[in-house]
C-alpha positions in Angstrom: -11.1 -15.6 -8.2 -10.6 -12.3 -9.9 -11.4 -11.8 -13.6 -10.1 -9.0 -15.7 -12.3 -8.4 -18.7 -13.2 -12.2 -18.3 -9.6 -13.3 -18.0 -7.8 -14.7 -15.3 -5.1 -12.4 -13.6 -2.2 -14.5 -15.0 -3.6 -14.1 -18.6 -4.7 -10.5 -18.5 -2.9 -8.3 -20.7 -3.5 -4.3 -21.3 -5.4 -3.3 -24.3 -3.4 -0.4 -25.0 -0.7 1.9 -23.4 -3.3 4.2 -21.8 -4.5 1.1 -19.6 -1.0 0.0 -19.1 0.1 3.5 -17.8 -3.1 3.4 -15.6 -2.3 0.1 -14.1 1.4 1.0 -13.5 0.4 4.3 -11.9 -1.9 2.6 -9.5 0.6 -0.2 -8.6 3.2 2.6 -8.1 1.0 4.8 -5.9 -1.1 2.2 -3.9 1.4 -0.7 -3.8 4.8 0.8 -4.1 4.5 3.5 -1.5 4.3 0.9 1.3 7.4 -1.0 0.0 9.5 2.2 -0.5 8.5 3.3 3.1 9.6 -0.1 4.4 12.9 0.2 2.4 13.5 3.6 3.8 13.0 2.4 7.4 15.4 -0.7 6.6 18.0 1.7 5.5 17.7 4.0 8.4 17.9 0.9 10.6 21.1 -0.3 9.0 22.6 3.3 9.2 21.9 3.5 13.0 23.2 0.0 13.5 26.5 0.7 11.5 27.4 4.3 12.4 26.4 4.7 16.0 27.8 3.0 19.0 26.3 0.3 21.1 24.0 2.6 23.1 21.7 3.2 20.0 21.5 -0.5 18.9 18.0 -0.7 20.5 16.8 2.1 18.1 18.3 0.4 15.0 16.5 -2.8 16.1 13.3 -0.9 16.5 13.6 0.7 13.1 14.4 -3.0 11.7 11.2 -4.3 13.4 9.1 -1.4 11.9 10.6 -2.2 8.5 9.7 -5.7 8.7 6.0 -4.8 9.8 5.8 -2.4 7.0 6.8 -5.0 4.5 4.0 -7.3 5.9 1.6 -4.5 5.7 2.8 -3.9 2.1 2.0 -7.4 1.2 -1.4 -7.3 2.7 -2.2 -3.8 0.9 -1.1 -5.5 -2.4 -3.4 -8.5 -1.7 -6.2 -6.1 -1.2 -5.6 -4.1 -4.4 -5.7 -7.3 -6.8 -9.3 -6.6 -7.1 -9.1 -2.9 -8.3 -9.3 -3.9 -11.8 -11.6 -6.8 -11.4 -14.8 -7.1 -13.3 -17.8 -5.8 -11.4 -19.6 -9.0 -10.7 -20.7 -8.9 -7.2 -23.5 -7.1 -5.7 -21.2 -5.1 -3.6 -19.4 -3.8 -6.6 -22.3 -2.8 -8.4 -23.7 -0.8 -5.3 -20.2 0.7 -5.3 -20.5 1.9 -8.8 -23.8 3.4 -8.1 -22.6 5.4 -5.1 -19.3 6.8 -6.8 -19.4 10.5 -7.4 -18.4 11.2 -10.9 -15.4 13.4 -11.4 -16.2 16.8 -13.1 -14.7 16.7 -16.6 -14.6 12.9 -16.7 -18.1 12.0 -17.4 -17.3 10.3 -20.8 -13.9 9.0 -19.8 -12.8 5.5 -20.0 -13.2 3.4 -16.6 -10.3 1.6 -15.3 -11.4 -1.0 -12.8 -13.9 -0.2 -9.8 -14.2 3.3 -8.4 -11.5 4.4 -6.0 -12.1 3.5 -2.2 -9.7 4.7 0.3 -7.7 1.8 2.2 -9.1 2.9 5.4 -8.3 -0.2 7.6 -4.8 -0.4 6.1 -4.1 3.3 6.9 -5.4 2.8 10.5 -3.2 -0.3 10.9 -0.2 1.5 9.8 -0.9 4.3 12.0 -1.1 2.1 14.9 2.1 0.2 14.0 4.1 3.5 13.6 2.5 4.9 16.6 3.6 2.0 18.7 7.2 2.2 17.3 7.4 6.1 18.1 6.4 5.6 21.6 8.9 3.0 22.1 11.4 5.1 20.5 10.6 7.9 23.0 10.9 5.5 25.9 14.3 4.3 24.6 15.6 8.1 24.2 14.5 8.8 27.6 16.2 5.7 28.9 19.4 6.9 27.3 
């Protein structure tokens, strides 16, 4: 269970507009980017399926598969980012705070959640999915 300033996730509310803006910015950047990419792939797939002739249907289906996989990965990323604002109760989080490099000019600034950590595994997973789709697309184009 994640606690945010001692509150469960469902009962958490931001203290002020600054915290609310930070929360929204993180959601837009880290969660929304995956969903927007999936929606763009879905739109492209529907365009290919509706406008081009039957020879291009396999490419449209391939983009539909990519969009579906990106939606799944978006859900996984959202689940991972739920603890970004969580209280630092575990030993792993305390170690992470000690290892964080302070940003110059932000030494006395307010902290919002845990220090930023790159979503390395998620990025590698998305890279593998997109690479597989692009190789399949190249094979389909060569086959045309």
